[in-house]
KOLGU-4560 file (N, C-alpha, C; in nm, 3 decimals, padded with zeros to 5 digits):
<recs>
<n_xx: 01.636 n_yy: 00.510 n_zz: 02.216 ca_xx: 01.508 ca_yy: 00.514 ca_zz: 02.149 c_xx: 01.504 c_yy: 00.631 c_zz: 02.051 mol: A seq: 1 type: MET>
<n_xx: 01.439 n_yy: 00.610 n_zz: 01.939 ca_xx: 01.424 ca_yy: 00.720 ca_zz: 01.845 c_xx: 01.286 c_yy: 00.785 c_zz: 01.862 mol: A seq: 2 type: ASN>
<n_xx: 01.252 n_yy: 00.875 n_zz: 01.775 ca_xx: 01.126 ca_yy: 00.950 ca_zz: 01.788 c_xx: 01.003 c_yy: 00.860 c_zz: 01.783 mol: A seq: 3 type: ARG>
<n_xx: 01.010 n_yy: 00.748 n_zz: 01.716 ca_xx: 00.895 ca_yy: 00.659 ca_zz: 01.704 c_xx: 00.882 c_yy: 00.565 c_zz: 01.822 mol: A seq: 4 type: ARG>
<n_xx: 00.974 n_yy: 00.568 n_zz: 01.915 ca_xx: 00.966 ca_yy: 00.483 ca_zz: 02.033 c_xx: 01.036 c_yy: 00.349 c_zz: 02.020 mol: A seq: 5 type: GLY>
<n_xx: 01.094 n_yy: 00.320 n_zz: 01.904 ca_xx: 01.166 ca_yy: 00.195 ca_zz: 01.889 c_xx: 01.314 c_yy: 00.219 c_zz: 01.915 mol: A seq: 6 type: SER>
<n_xx: 01.380 n_yy: 00.115 n_zz: 01.961 ca_xx: 01.521 ca_yy: 00.132 ca_zz: 01.992 c_xx: 01.607 c_yy: 00.105 c_zz: 01.870 mol: A seq: 7 type: ARG>
<n_xx: 01.729 n_yy: 00.157 n_zz: 01.874 ca_xx: 01.824 ca_yy: 00.133 ca_zz: 01.766 c_xx: 01.876 c_yy: -00.010 c_zz: 01.776 mol: A seq: 8 type: ARG>
<n_xx: 01.898 n_yy: -00.071 n_zz: 01.664 ca_xx: 01.954 ca_yy: -00.206 ca_zz: 01.659 c_xx: 02.105 c_yy: -00.195 c_zz: 01.663 mol: A seq: 9 type: ARG>
<n_xx: 02.168 n_yy: -00.292 n_zz: 01.727 ca_xx: 02.314 ca_yy: -00.292 ca_zz: 01.734 c_xx: 02.371 c_yy: -00.361 c_zz: 01.612 mol: A seq: 10 type: SER>
<n_xx: 02.498 n_yy: -00.337 n_zz: 01.588 ca_xx: 02.568 ca_yy: -00.406 ca_zz: 01.480 c_xx: 02.566 c_yy: -00.556 c_zz: 01.506 mol: A seq: 11 type: VAL>
<n_xx: 02.580 n_yy: -00.595 n_zz: 01.633 ca_xx: 02.576 ca_yy: -00.737 ca_zz: 01.668 c_xx: 02.446 c_yy: -00.802 c_zz: 01.628 mol: A seq: 12 type: GLY>
<n_xx: 02.335 n_yy: -00.732 n_zz: 01.644 ca_xx: 02.205 ca_yy: -00.787 ca_zz: 01.604 c_xx: 02.199 c_yy: -00.807 c_zz: 01.453 mol: A seq: 13 type: GLU>
<n_xx: 02.249 n_yy: -00.710 n_zz: 01.378 ca_xx: 02.249 ca_yy: -00.724 ca_zz: 01.233 c_xx: 02.341 c_yy: -00.836 c_zz: 01.187 mol: A seq: 14 type: TYR>
<n_xx: 02.453 n_yy: -00.852 n_zz: 01.252 ca_xx: 02.544 ca_yy: -00.962 ca_zz: 01.219 c_xx: 02.477 c_yy: -01.095 c_zz: 01.252 mol: A seq: 15 type: VAL>
<n_xx: 02.411 n_yy: -01.102 n_zz: 01.367 ca_xx: 02.345 ca_yy: -01.226 ca_zz: 01.409 c_xx: 02.233 c_yy: -01.265 c_zz: 01.314 mol: A seq: 16 type: ALA>
<n_xx: 02.151 n_yy: -01.169 n_zz: 01.273 ca_xx: 02.042 ca_yy: -01.201 ca_zz: 01.182 c_xx: 02.095 c_yy: -01.239 c_zz: 01.044 mol: A seq: 17 type: VAL>
<n_xx: 02.204 n_yy: -01.177 n_zz: 01.001 ca_xx: 02.264 ca_yy: -01.209 ca_zz: 00.871 c_xx: 02.326 c_yy: -01.348 c_zz: 00.872 mol: A seq: 18 type: THR>
<n_xx: 02.403 n_yy: -01.379 n_zz: 00.974 ca_xx: 02.464 ca_yy: -01.511 ca_zz: 00.985 c_xx: 02.357 c_yy: -01.619 c_zz: 01.001 mol: A seq: 19 type: VAL>
<n_xx: 02.258 n_yy: -01.590 n_zz: 01.087 ca_xx: 02.148 ca_yy: -01.685 ca_zz: 01.106 c_xx: 02.075 c_yy: -01.712 c_zz: 00.977 mol: A seq: 20 type: GLY>
<n_xx: 02.048 n_yy: -01.606 n_zz: 00.900 ca_xx: 01.979 ca_yy: -01.623 ca_zz: 00.773 c_xx: 02.060 c_yy: -01.705 c_zz: 00.673 mol: A seq: 21 type: GLY>
<n_xx: 02.190 n_yy: -01.681 n_zz: 00.670 ca_xx: 02.277 ca_yy: -01.757 ca_zz: 00.578 c_xx: 02.282 c_yy: -01.904 c_zz: 00.617 mol: A seq: 22 type: ALA>
<n_xx: 02.294 n_yy: -01.931 n_zz: 00.746 ca_xx: 02.298 ca_yy: -02.070 ca_zz: 00.793 c_xx: 02.164 c_yy: -02.138 c_zz: 00.764 mol: A seq: 23 type: VAL>
<n_xx: 02.053 n_yy: -02.068 n_zz: 00.793 ca_xx: 01.921 ca_yy: -02.124 ca_zz: 00.767 c_xx: 01.898 c_yy: -02.156 c_zz: 00.621 mol: A seq: 24 type: GLY>
<n_xx: 01.938 n_yy: -02.063 n_zz: 00.533 ca_xx: 01.921 ca_yy: -02.085 ca_zz: 00.390 c_xx: 02.006 c_yy: -02.202 c_zz: 00.341 mol: A seq: 25 type: ALA>
<n_xx: 02.128 n_yy: -02.214 n_zz: 00.392 ca_xx: 02.215 ca_yy: -02.325 ca_zz: 00.354 c_xx: 02.157 c_yy: -02.459 c_zz: 00.401 mol: A seq: 26 type: ALA>
<n_xx: 02.103 n_yy: -02.461 n_zz: 00.523 ca_xx: 02.040 ca_yy: -02.583 ca_zz: 00.574 c_xx: 01.919 c_yy: -02.622 c_zz: 00.491 mol: A seq: 27 type: LEU>
<n_xx: 01.839 n_yy: -02.523 n_zz: 00.457 ca_xx: 01.720 ca_yy: -02.550 ca_zz: 00.376 c_xx: 01.760 c_yy: -02.606 c_zz: 00.239 mol: A seq: 28 type: ARG>
<n_xx: 01.859 n_yy: -02.546 n_zz: 00.178 ca_xx: 01.907 ca_yy: -02.594 ca_zz: 00.048 c_xx: 01.958 c_yy: -02.737 c_zz: 00.060 mol: A seq: 29 type: TYR>
<n_xx: 02.030 n_yy: -02.765 n_zz: 00.166 ca_xx: 02.082 ca_yy: -02.901 ca_zz: 00.187 c_xx: 01.969 c_yy: -03.003 c_zz: 00.196 mol: A seq: 30 type: GLU>
<n_xx: 01.867 n_yy: -02.972 n_zz: 00.271 ca_xx: 01.753 ca_yy: -03.063 ca_zz: 00.283 c_xx: 01.685 c_yy: -03.083 c_zz: 00.149 mol: A seq: 31 type: VAL>
<n_xx: 01.665 n_yy: -02.974 n_zz: 00.075 ca_xx: 01.598 ca_yy: -02.984 ca_zz: -00.055 c_xx: 01.676 c_yy: -03.068 c_zz: -00.154 mol: A seq: 32 type: TRP>
<n_xx: 01.807 n_yy: -03.070 n_zz: -00.145 ca_xx: 01.888 ca_yy: -03.141 ca_zz: -00.245 c_xx: 01.922 c_yy: -03.284 c_zz: -00.205 mol: A seq: 33 type: THR>
<n_xx: 01.870 n_yy: -03.333 n_zz: -00.095 ca_xx: 01.896 ca_yy: -03.472 ca_zz: -00.058 c_xx: 01.844 c_yy: -03.569 c_zz: -00.162 mol: A seq: 34 type: TRP>
<n_xx: 01.728 n_yy: -03.537 n_zz: -00.219 ca_xx: 01.670 ca_yy: -03.622 ca_zz: -00.322 c_xx: 01.618 c_yy: -03.532 c_zz: -00.434 mol: A seq: 35 type: ARG>
<n_xx: 01.614 n_yy: -03.584 n_zz: -00.553 ca_xx: 01.567 ca_yy: -03.505 ca_zz: -00.668 c_xx: 01.435 c_yy: -03.561 c_zz: -00.718 mol: A seq: 36 type: ALA>
<n_xx: 01.327 n_yy: -03.533 n_zz: -00.646 ca_xx: 01.195 ca_yy: -03.573 ca_zz: -00.693 c_xx: 01.093 c_yy: -03.470 c_zz: -00.647 mol: A seq: 37 type: SER>
<n_xx: 00.988 n_yy: -03.450 n_zz: -00.727 ca_xx: 00.885 ca_yy: -03.354 ca_zz: -00.688 c_xx: 00.822 c_yy: -03.388 c_zz: -00.553 mol: A seq: 38 type: PRO>
<n_xx: 00.803 n_yy: -03.516 n_zz: -00.525 ca_xx: 00.743 ca_yy: -03.555 ca_zz: -00.398 c_xx: 00.835 c_yy: -03.517 c_zz: -00.282 mol: A seq: 39 type: ARG>
<n_xx: 00.965 n_yy: -03.540 n_zz: -00.298 ca_xx: 01.059 ca_yy: -03.504 ca_zz: -00.191 c_xx: 01.055 c_yy: -03.354 c_zz: -00.162 mol: A seq: 40 type: TRP>
<n_xx: 01.043 n_yy: -03.273 n_zz: -00.267 ca_xx: 01.037 ca_yy: -03.128 ca_zz: -00.245 c_xx: 00.918 c_yy: -03.091 c_zz: -00.157 mol: A seq: 41 type: LEU>
<n_xx: 00.803 n_yy: -03.153 n_zz: -00.181 ca_xx: 00.685 ca_yy: -03.125 ca_zz: -00.098 c_xx: 00.705 c_yy: -03.176 c_zz: 00.044 mol: A seq: 42 type: LEU>
<n_xx: 00.753 n_yy: -03.299 n_zz: 00.058 ca_xx: 00.773 ca_yy: -03.357 ca_zz: 00.191 c_xx: 00.878 c_yy: -03.279 c_zz: 00.268 mol: A seq: 43 type: VAL>
<n_xx: 00.987 n_yy: -03.244 n_zz: 00.203 ca_xx: 01.093 ca_yy: -03.172 ca_zz: 00.273 c_xx: 01.047 c_yy: -03.031 c_zz: 00.310 mol: A seq: 44 type: SER>
<n_xx: 00.972 n_yy: -02.966 n_zz: 00.224 ca_xx: 00.921 ca_yy: -02.832 ca_zz: 00.257 c_xx: 00.827 c_yy: -02.839 c_zz: 00.376 mol: A seq: 45 type: THR>
<n_xx: 00.739 n_yy: -02.938 n_zz: 00.377 ca_xx: 00.649 ca_yy: -02.956 ca_zz: 00.490 c_xx: 00.730 c_yy: -02.980 c_zz: 00.617 mol: A seq: 46 type: PHE>
<n_xx: 00.827 n_yy: -03.069 n_zz: 00.610 ca_xx: 00.910 ca_yy: -03.099 ca_zz: 00.728 c_xx: 00.990 c_yy: -02.980 c_zz: 00.776 mol: A seq: 47 type: GLY>
<n_xx: 01.046 n_yy: -02.905 n_zz: 00.682 ca_xx: 01.124 ca_yy: -02.786 ca_zz: 00.717 c_xx: 01.033 c_yy: -02.684 c_zz: 00.786 mol: A seq: 48 type: VAL>
<n_xx: 00.913 n_yy: -02.664 n_zz: 00.733 ca_xx: 00.822 ca_yy: -02.567 ca_zz: 00.794 c_xx: 00.781 c_yy: -02.608 c_zz: 00.935 mol: A seq: 49 type: ASN>
<n_xx: 00.748 n_yy: -02.733 n_zz: 00.955 ca_xx: 00.705 ca_yy: -02.780 ca_zz: 01.087 c_xx: 00.823 c_yy: -02.776 c_zz: 01.184 mol: A seq: 50 type: VAL>
<n_xx: 00.937 n_yy: -02.828 n_zz: 01.142 ca_xx: 01.055 ca_yy: -02.828 ca_zz: 01.229 c_xx: 01.099 c_yy: -02.685 c_zz: 01.261 mol: A seq: 51 type: PHE>
<n_xx: 01.097 n_yy: -02.598 n_zz: 01.162 ca_xx: 01.132 ca_yy: -02.458 ca_zz: 01.184 c_xx: 01.042 c_yy: -02.392 c_zz: 01.287 mol: A seq: 52 type: GLY>
<n_xx: 00.913 n_yy: -02.421 n_zz: 01.280 ca_xx: 00.819 ca_yy: -02.367 ca_zz: 01.379 c_xx: 00.849 c_yy: -02.421 c_zz: 01.518 mol: A seq: 53 type: CYS>
<n_xx: 00.883 n_yy: -02.547 n_zz: 01.528 ca_xx: 00.919 ca_yy: -02.606 ca_zz: 01.657 c_xx: 01.042 c_yy: -02.538 c_zz: 01.716 mol: A seq: 54 type: LEU>
<n_xx: 01.144 n_yy: -02.519 n_zz: 01.634 ca_xx: 01.269 ca_yy: -02.456 ca_zz: 01.680 c_xx: 01.245 c_yy: -02.311 c_zz: 01.721 mol: A seq: 55 type: VAL>
<n_xx: 01.172 n_yy: -02.237 n_zz: 01.639 ca_xx: 01.145 ca_yy: -02.097 ca_zz: 01.671 c_xx: 01.061 c_yy: -02.087 c_zz: 01.798 mol: A seq: 56 type: VAL>
<n_xx: 00.959 n_yy: -02.170 n_zz: 01.810 ca_xx: 00.877 ca_yy: -02.168 ca_zz: 01.931 c_xx: 00.959 c_yy: -02.198 c_zz: 02.055 mol: A seq: 57 type: GLY>
<n_xx: 01.044 n_yy: -02.299 n_zz: 02.047 ca_xx: 01.128 ca_yy: -02.335 ca_zz: 02.162 c_xx: 01.227 c_yy: -02.223 c_zz: 02.195 mol: A seq: 58 type: ALA>
<n_xx: 01.290 n_yy: -02.168 n_zz: 02.094 ca_xx: 01.389 ca_yy: -02.062 ca_zz: 02.118 c_xx: 01.323 c_yy: -01.935 c_zz: 02.173 mol: A seq: 59 type: ALA>
<n_xx: 01.212 n_yy: -01.896 n_zz: 02.114 ca_xx: 01.146 ca_yy: -01.775 ca_zz: 02.162 c_xx: 01.084 c_yy: -01.797 c_zz: 02.299 mol: A seq: 60 type: LEU>
<n_xx: 01.036 n_yy: -01.917 n_zz: 02.326 ca_xx: 00.986 ca_yy: -01.948 ca_zz: 02.460 c_xx: 01.098 c_yy: -01.937 c_zz: 02.563 mol: A seq: 61 type: GLY>
<n_xx: 01.213 n_yy: -01.989 n_zz: 02.528 ca_xx: 01.330 ca_yy: -01.983 ca_zz: 02.617 c_xx: 01.375 c_yy: -01.839 c_zz: 02.638 mol: A seq: 62 type: TYR>
<n_xx: 01.372 n_yy: -01.760 n_zz: 02.532 ca_xx: 01.420 ca_yy: -01.621 ca_zz: 02.540 c_xx: 01.315 c_yy: -01.523 c_zz: 02.594 mol: A seq: 63 type: LEU>
<n_xx: 01.193 n_yy: -01.569 n_zz: 02.612 ca_xx: 01.083 ca_yy: -01.482 ca_zz: 02.654 c_xx: 01.119 c_yy: -01.404 c_zz: 02.781 mol: A seq: 64 type: TRP>
<n_xx: 01.110 n_yy: -01.275 n_zz: 02.774 ca_xx: 01.136 ca_yy: -01.190 ca_zz: 02.888 c_xx: 01.282 c_yy: -01.171 c_zz: 02.923 mol: A seq: 65 type: GLY>
<n_xx: 01.371 n_yy: -01.230 n_zz: 02.848 ca_xx: 01.515 ca_yy: -01.216 ca_zz: 02.873 c_xx: 01.573 c_yy: -01.108 c_zz: 02.782 mol: A seq: 66 type: ARG>
<n_xx: 01.662 n_yy: -01.028 n_zz: 02.834 ca_xx: 01.726 ca_yy: -00.927 ca_zz: 02.748 c_xx: 01.836 c_yy: -00.993 c_zz: 02.664 mol: A seq: 67 type: PRO>
<n_xx: 01.798 n_yy: -01.047 n_zz: 02.550 ca_xx: 01.893 ca_yy: -01.118 ca_zz: 02.464 c_xx: 01.869 c_yy: -01.079 c_zz: 02.318 mol: A seq: 68 type: ALA>
<n_xx: 01.888 n_yy: -00.952 n_zz: 02.284 ca_xx: 01.856 ca_yy: -00.909 ca_zz: 02.147 c_xx: 01.941 c_yy: -00.975 c_zz: 02.040 mol: A seq: 69 type: PRO>
<n_xx: 02.066 n_yy: -01.007 n_zz: 02.070 ca_xx: 02.150 ca_yy: -01.070 ca_zz: 01.969 c_xx: 02.107 c_yy: -01.214 c_zz: 01.946 mol: A seq: 70 type: ILE>
<n_xx: 02.078 n_yy: -01.287 n_zz: 02.053 ca_xx: 02.029 ca_yy: -01.424 ca_zz: 02.038 c_xx: 01.895 c_yy: -01.425 c_zz: 01.965 mol: A seq: 71 type: ALA>
<n_xx: 01.807 n_yy: -01.333 n_zz: 01.999 ca_xx: 01.677 ca_yy: -01.325 ca_zz: 01.934 c_xx: 01.694 c_yy: -01.293 c_zz: 01.786 mol: A seq: 72 type: ARG>
<n_xx: 01.785 n_yy: -01.205 n_zz: 01.752 ca_xx: 01.811 ca_yy: -01.172 ca_zz: 01.612 c_xx: 01.866 c_yy: -01.293 c_zz: 01.537 mol: A seq: 73 type: ALA>
<n_xx: 01.953 n_yy: -01.369 n_zz: 01.601 ca_xx: 02.007 ca_yy: -01.490 ca_zz: 01.537 c_xx: 01.900 c_yy: -01.593 c_zz: 01.511 mol: A seq: 74 type: GLY>
<n_xx: 01.810 n_yy: -01.613 n_zz: 01.607 ca_xx: 01.698 ca_yy: -01.706 ca_zz: 01.589 c_xx: 01.608 c_yy: -01.658 c_zz: 01.476 mol: A seq: 75 type: VAL>
<n_xx: 01.580 n_yy: -01.528 n_zz: 01.475 ca_xx: 01.497 ca_yy: -01.470 ca_zz: 01.370 c_xx: 01.560 c_yy: -01.495 c_zz: 01.233 mol: A seq: 76 type: PHE>
<n_xx: 01.689 n_yy: -01.468 n_zz: 01.219 ca_xx: 01.758 ca_yy: -01.489 ca_zz: 01.092 c_xx: 01.759 c_yy: -01.636 c_zz: 01.051 mol: A seq: 77 type: GLY>
<n_xx: 01.791 n_yy: -01.723 n_zz: 01.146 ca_xx: 01.794 ca_yy: -01.867 ca_zz: 01.118 c_xx: 01.657 c_yy: -01.916 c_zz: 01.073 mol: A seq: 78 type: LEU>
<n_xx: 01.554 n_yy: -01.875 n_zz: 01.146 ca_xx: 01.419 ca_yy: -01.919 ca_zz: 01.112 c_xx: 01.376 c_yy: -01.868 c_zz: 00.976 mol: A seq: 79 type: ALA>
<n_xx: 01.403 n_yy: -01.742 n_zz: 00.948 ca_xx: 01.361 ca_yy: -01.685 ca_zz: 00.820 c_xx: 01.443 c_yy: -01.739 c_zz: 00.703 mol: A seq: 80 type: CYS>
<n_xx: 01.569 n_yy: -01.772 n_zz: 00.728 ca_xx: 01.649 ca_yy: -01.834 ca_zz: 00.623 c_xx: 01.608 c_yy: -01.978 c_zz: 00.599 mol: A seq: 81 type: GLY>
<n_xx: 01.572 n_yy: -02.048 n_zz: 00.708 ca_xx: 01.535 ca_yy: -02.189 ca_zz: 00.699 c_xx: 01.391 c_yy: -02.204 c_zz: 00.652 mol: A seq: 82 type: PHE>
<n_xx: 01.302 n_yy: -02.126 n_zz: 00.709 ca_xx: 01.161 ca_yy: -02.135 ca_zz: 00.672 c_xx: 01.089 c_yy: -02.006 c_zz: 00.704 mol: A seq: 83 type: THR>
<n_xx: 01.023 n_yy: -01.950 n_zz: 00.607 ca_xx: 00.945 ca_yy: -01.829 ca_zz: 00.634 c_xx: 00.814 c_yy: -01.863 c_zz: 00.702 mol: A seq: 84 type: THR>
<n_xx: 00.774 n_yy: -01.986 n_zz: 00.697 ca_xx: 00.648 ca_yy: -02.025 ca_zz: 00.760 c_xx: 00.652 c_yy: -02.005 c_zz: 00.911 mol: A seq: 85 type: PHE>
<n_xx: 00.768 n_yy: -02.021 n_zz: 00.969 ca_xx: 00.778 ca_yy: -02.004 ca_zz: 01.114 c_xx: 00.747 c_yy: -01.861 c_zz: 01.155 mol: A seq: 86 type: SER>
<n_xx: 00.787 n_yy: -01.763 n_zz: 01.076 ca_xx: 00.755 ca_yy: -01.625 ca_zz: 01.108 c_xx: 00.605 c_yy: -01.600 c_zz: 01.091 mol: A seq: 87 type: LEU>
<n_xx: 00.546 n_yy: -01.659 n_zz: 00.990 ca_xx: 00.400 ca_yy: -01.650 ca_zz: 00.970 c_xx: 00.327 c_yy: -01.704 c_zz: 01.093 mol: A seq: 88 type: TYR>
<n_xx: 00.367 n_yy: -01.821 n_zz: 01.140 ca_xx: 00.303 ca_yy: -01.881 ca_zz: 01.258 c_xx: 00.329 c_yy: -01.797 c_zz: 01.383 mol: A seq: 89 type: ALA>
<n_xx: 00.450 n_yy: -01.745 n_zz: 01.396 ca_xx: 00.484 ca_yy: -01.662 ca_zz: 01.511 c_xx: 00.394 c_yy: -01.538 c_zz: 01.518 mol: A seq: 90 type: PHE>
<n_xx: 00.375 n_yy: -01.472 n_zz: 01.404 ca_xx: 00.289 ca_yy: -01.354 ca_zz: 01.401 c_xx: 00.145 c_yy: -01.392 c_zz: 01.438 mol: A seq: 91 type: HIS>
<n_xx: 00.101 n_yy: -01.506 n_zz: 01.392 ca_xx: -00.036 ca_yy: -01.547 ca_zz: 01.420 c_xx: -00.060 c_yy: -01.572 c_zz: 01.569 mol: A seq: 92 type: ALA>
<n_xx: 00.036 n_yy: -01.631 n_zz: 01.637 ca_xx: 00.013 ca_yy: -01.663 ca_zz: 01.779 c_xx: 00.051 c_yy: -01.550 c_zz: 01.873 mol: A seq: 93 type: VAL>
<n_xx: 00.122 n_yy: -01.449 n_zz: 01.826 ca_xx: 00.160 ca_yy: -01.339 ca_zz: 01.914 c_xx: 00.081 c_yy: -01.212 c_zz: 01.886 mol: A seq: 94 type: THR>
<n_xx: -00.001 n_yy: -01.212 n_zz: 01.783 ca_xx: -00.081 ca_yy: -01.093 ca_zz: 01.750 c_xx: -00.188 c_yy: -01.074 c_zz: 01.856 mol: A seq: 95 type: HIS>
<n_xx: -00.210 n_yy: -00.951 n_zz: 01.894 ca_xx: -00.315 ca_yy: -00.921 ca_zz: 01.991 c_xx: -00.449 c_yy: -00.912 c_zz: 01.918 mol: A seq: 96 type: ARG>
<n_xx: -00.540 n_yy: -00.997 n_zz: 01.958 ca_xx: -00.672 ca_yy: -00.998 ca_zz: 01.896 c_xx: -00.694 c_yy: -01.127 c_zz: 01.820 mol: A seq: 97 type: GLY>
<n_xx: -00.778 n_yy: -01.213 n_zz: 01.874 ca_xx: -00.800 ca_yy: -01.346 ca_zz: 01.815 c_xx: -00.856 c_yy: -01.337 c_zz: 01.674 mol: A seq: 98 type: ALA>
<n_xx: -00.953 n_yy: -01.249 n_zz: 01.651 ca_xx: -01.012 ca_yy: -01.241 ca_zz: 01.517 c_xx: -00.912 c_yy: -01.195 c_zz: 01.413 mol: A seq: 99 type: TRP>
<n_xx: -00.828 n_yy: -01.100 n_zz: 01.449 ca_xx: -00.724 ca_yy: -01.056 ca_zz: 01.355 c_xx: -00.630 c_yy: -01.171 c_zz: 01.322 mol: A seq: 100 type: ASN>
<n_xx: -00.597 n_yy: -01.252 n_zz: 01.422 ca_xx: -00.509 ca_yy: -01.366 ca_zz: 01.399 c_xx: -00.573 c_yy: -01.468 c_zz: 01.306 mol: A seq: 101 type: SER>
<n_xx: -00.702 n_yy: -01.494 n_zz: 01.326 ca_xx: -00.772 ca_yy: -01.590 ca_zz: 01.242 c_xx: -00.778 c_yy: -01.541 c_zz: 01.097 mol: A seq: 102 type: ILE>
<n_xx: -00.812 n_yy: -01.414 n_zz: 01.079 ca_xx: -00.815 ca_yy: -01.357 ca_zz: 00.944 c_xx: -00.677 c_yy: -01.366 c_zz: 00.881 mol: A seq: 103 type: VAL>
<n_xx: -00.573 n_yy: -01.331 n_zz: 00.957 ca_xx: -00.435 ca_yy: -01.337 ca_zz: 00.908 c_xx: -00.397 c_yy: -01.481 c_zz: 00.868 mol: A seq: 104 type: TYR>
<n_xx: -00.431 n_yy: -01.577 n_zz: 00.955 ca_xx: -00.397 ca_yy: -01.717 ca_zz: 00.927 c_xx: -00.465 c_yy: -01.768 c_zz: 00.800 mol: A seq: 105 type: LEU>
<n_xx: -00.588 n_yy: -01.729 n_zz: 00.779 ca_xx: -00.662 ca_yy: -01.777 ca_zz: 00.662 c_xx: -00.631 c_yy: -01.697 c_zz: 00.536 mol: A seq: 106 type: LEU>
<n_xx: -00.617 n_yy: -01.566 n_zz: 00.552 ca_xx: -00.597 ca_yy: -01.481 ca_zz: 00.434 c_xx: -00.457 c_yy: -01.495 c_zz: 00.375 mol: A seq: 107 type: ALA>
<n_xx: -00.356 n_yy: -01.516 n_zz: 00.458 ca_xx: -00.218 ca_yy: -01.521 ca_zz: 00.407 c_xx: -00.197 c_yy: -01.632 c_zz: 00.304 mol: A seq: 108 type: THR>
<n_xx: -00.230 n_yy: -01.758 n_zz: 00.334 ca_xx: -00.205 ca_yy: -01.860 ca_zz: 00.231 c_xx: -00.292 c_yy: -01.842 c_zz: 00.107 mol: A seq: 109 type: PRO>
<n_xx: -00.415 n_yy: -01.797 n_zz: 00.124 ca_xx: -00.502 ca_yy: -01.775 ca_zz: 00.008 c_xx: -00.443 c_yy: -01.665 c_zz: -00.080 mol: A seq: 110 type: VAL>
<n_xx: -00.408 n_yy: -01.551 n_zz: -00.019 ca_xx: -00.351 ca_yy: -01.440 ca_zz: -00.095 c_xx: -00.218 c_yy: -01.480 c_zz: -00.159 mol: A seq: 111 type: ALA>
<n_xx: -00.137 n_yy: -01.557 n_zz: -00.086 ca_xx: -00.008 ca_yy: -01.601 ca_zz: -00.140 c_xx: -00.027 c_yy: -01.692 c_zz: -00.261 mol: A seq: 112 type: ALA>
<n_xx: -00.122 n_yy: -01.784 n_zz: -00.255 ca_xx: -00.148 ca_yy: -01.873 ca_zz: -00.368 c_xx: -00.202 c_yy: -01.796 c_zz: -00.488 mol: A seq: 113 type: LEU>
<n_xx: -00.292 n_yy: -01.701 n_zz: -00.464 ca_xx: -00.344 ca_yy: -01.618 ca_zz: -00.573 c_xx: -00.231 c_yy: -01.537 c_zz: -00.635 mol: A seq: 114 type: VAL>
<n_xx: -00.145 n_yy: -01.477 n_zz: -00.551 ca_xx: -00.033 ca_yy: -01.399 ca_zz: -00.601 c_xx: 00.063 c_yy: -01.486 c_zz: -00.683 mol: A seq: 115 type: ALA>
<n_xx: 00.090 n_yy: -01.607 n_zz: -00.635 ca_xx: 00.178 ca_yy: -01.699 ca_zz: -00.708 c_xx: 00.119 c_yy: -01.732 c_zz: -00.844 mol: A seq: 116 type: MET>
<n_xx: -00.009 n_yy: -01.763 n_zz: -00.849 ca_xx: -00.074 ca_yy: -01.796 ca_zz: -00.976 c_xx: -00.075 c_yy: -01.676 c_zz: -01.069 mol: A seq: 117 type: ALA>
<n_xx: -00.102 n_yy: -01.558 n_zz: -01.014 ca_xx: -00.103 ca_yy: -01.436 ca_zz: -01.095 c_xx: 00.036 c_yy: -01.407 c_zz: -01.151 mol: A seq: 118 type: LEU>
<n_xx: 00.138 n_yy: -01.418 n_zz: -01.066 ca_xx: 00.275 ca_yy: -01.396 ca_zz: -01.113 c_xx: 00.314 c_yy: -01.492 c_zz: -01.223 mol: A seq: 119 type: GLY>
<n_xx: 00.277 n_yy: -01.619 n_zz: -01.206 ca_xx: 00.309 ca_yy: -01.719 ca_zz: -01.309 c_xx: 00.233 c_yy: -01.690 c_zz: -01.438 mol: A seq: 120 type: ALA>
<n_xx: 00.106 n_yy: -01.648 n_zz: -01.426 ca_xx: 00.026 ca_yy: -01.618 ca_zz: -01.544 c_xx: 00.081 c_yy: -01.498 c_zz: -01.619 mol: A seq: 121 type: ALA>
<n_xx: 00.130 n_yy: -01.399 n_zz: -01.547 ca_xx: 00.183 ca_yy: -01.278 ca_zz: -01.610 c_xx: 00.312 c_yy: -01.307 c_zz: -01.686 mol: A seq: 122 type: ILE>
<n_xx: 00.396 n_yy: -01.393 n_zz: -01.631 ca_xx: 00.528 ca_yy: -01.415 ca_zz: -01.691 c_xx: 00.535 c_yy: -01.538 c_zz: -01.781 mol: A seq: 123 type: THR>
<n_xx: 00.433 n_yy: -01.620 n_zz: -01.781 ca_xx: 00.433 ca_yy: -01.741 ca_zz: -01.863 c_xx: 00.432 c_yy: -01.703 c_zz: -02.011 mol: A seq: 124 type: ARG>
<n_xx: 00.515 n_yy: -01.767 n_zz: -02.092 ca_xx: 00.514 ca_yy: -01.738 ca_zz: -02.236 c_xx: 00.378 c_yy: -01.772 c_zz: -02.296 mol: A seq: 125 type: PRO>
<n_xx: 00.333 n_yy: -01.689 n_zz: -02.385 ca_xx: 00.206 ca_yy: -01.714 ca_zz: -02.453 c_xx: 00.229 c_yy: -01.816 c_zz: -02.563 mol: A seq: 126 type: ARG>
<n_xx: 00.128 n_yy: -01.898 n_zz: -02.592 ca_xx: 00.143 ca_yy: -01.994 ca_zz: -02.703 c_xx: 00.179 c_yy: -01.922 c_zz: -02.833 mol: A seq: 127 type: PRO>
<n_xx: 00.279 n_yy: -01.971 n_zz: -02.898 ca_xx: 00.323 ca_yy: -01.913 ca_zz: -03.026 c_xx: 00.421 c_yy: -01.799 c_zz: -03.011 mol: A seq: 128 type: GLY>
<n_xx: 00.448 n_yy: -01.757 n_zz: -02.887 ca_xx: 00.545 ca_yy: -01.648 ca_zz: -02.871 c_xx: 00.686 c_yy: -01.705 c_zz: -02.871 mol: A seq: 129 type: SER>
<n_xx: 00.780 n_yy: -01.622 n_zz: -02.905 ca_xx: 00.920 ca_yy: -01.665 ca_zz: -02.903 c_xx: 00.992 c_yy: -01.596 c_zz: -02.790 mol: A seq: 130 type: THR>
<n_xx: 01.054 n_yy: -01.673 n_zz: -02.707 ca_xx: 01.132 ca_yy: -01.619 ca_zz: -02.595 c_xx: 01.268 c_yy: -01.680 c_zz: -02.595 mol: A seq: 131 type: ARG>
</recs>
């Protein structure tokens, strides 16, 4: 444990989260490229998010209370590489305090959509500009 009370992570945990993230990202890319249509991108993203939450919930439920930091790191990496929504849902259901969870659940997608629109507006070429 360090001065802040958290324990040091092992090299194995970092390797597990890195490999898990790479595998998750590759799987997500594979699903997205099965078809080339805007509708498929929405359907596949929805499916990836729901399936990712199911996998993370099952894995974390199985690992609950077990000393398995490397397995937990691998699941974390896989889930975050495959879908970030699963981590969002995980935080919402494991946060202490129902009201904080509700605010988090509602504020996150709203803030994310506003940020996405703002980012696009800032970088979008202006009419008549040359880029």
